[in-house]
Residue, then its C-alpha position, 0 to 999 in steps of 0.5 A: m138567519k144566522s151567519g154561522v160565525y163564532l165569536n168566542d167569549d173574550m173573558l174566558a179566552q183570556v182566563c184560558k190563555h193565562n192558565v195555559t201559560r202556567f202549565p209548562y212551568e208546573i209540569g217542569r216543577l213536578a218533573q224536577d220534584v220526582a227526579g230529585g237533586l240528581v237532575v243538577t248533580l248527575p255525573s256525565e256520560k264520560d264518568l259513567r264510561n270511565p273504568e275507574t268511576g263507572p262501576l261506582l256510579k253503576k253501584y250508587l245510582a242503581g234504582r229499582k231492580g231491572v232498571d239500567v243505570e244508563n237508562r235512568m241517567r238518560i231520563l234524568r238528562l231529558i228532564e234536565n234539558m226540558t226543564l233547565g237546559r238549552n231546550a227549556v229556553g225556547y219552550l218556556t219562553e214560548s209558553m209564557h209569551g206565545a199568547g201575549s204576555p201574562q200581564a196583558q192577559r191579567i189587564q184584559i181579565q180585570r177589565q172584563m170581569q165585572l167585579g162590581y156586578k159580582k159584588g152586588l150579586a154576592r151581597k144580594l145572595a147573602g141577604i146584605p142590604g145594599d145602598g139601594e143599587d141593584p147589580p147592573e143587568n147583564s142578561e145579554y152577556f149571560e145569555r151569550v156565554f151560557k147559551c146551549 
């Protein structure tokens, strides 16, 4: 009788954690790319409210018709705070180290990746004669990982 306890595959868990740590940085990079240089050069709200500079900002920061300049500035400030500003400090660091440091993940992946076995399989599949050694038998591992 099976106990019902689930044991995850350590290798797949490390690979997943390693990929997840990169996504917030990639999302931030894409948001900055879409937003453009205004993320770091955007004038302040005080400038927008100033009777002298406000009309100029409304003229030159206008985008698509129907989109208010103030709303555009608010979105740009949100992107700034989430990717560069004070809010980025917490979530980016947590994303990077919350599941253990990426270097520790890479070490665990390297330990568990069975590189020699995979090289042997590649030689065998390519029909390259080896040194007479077959790849080590890992049927128990593959049965556990790929069990339906």
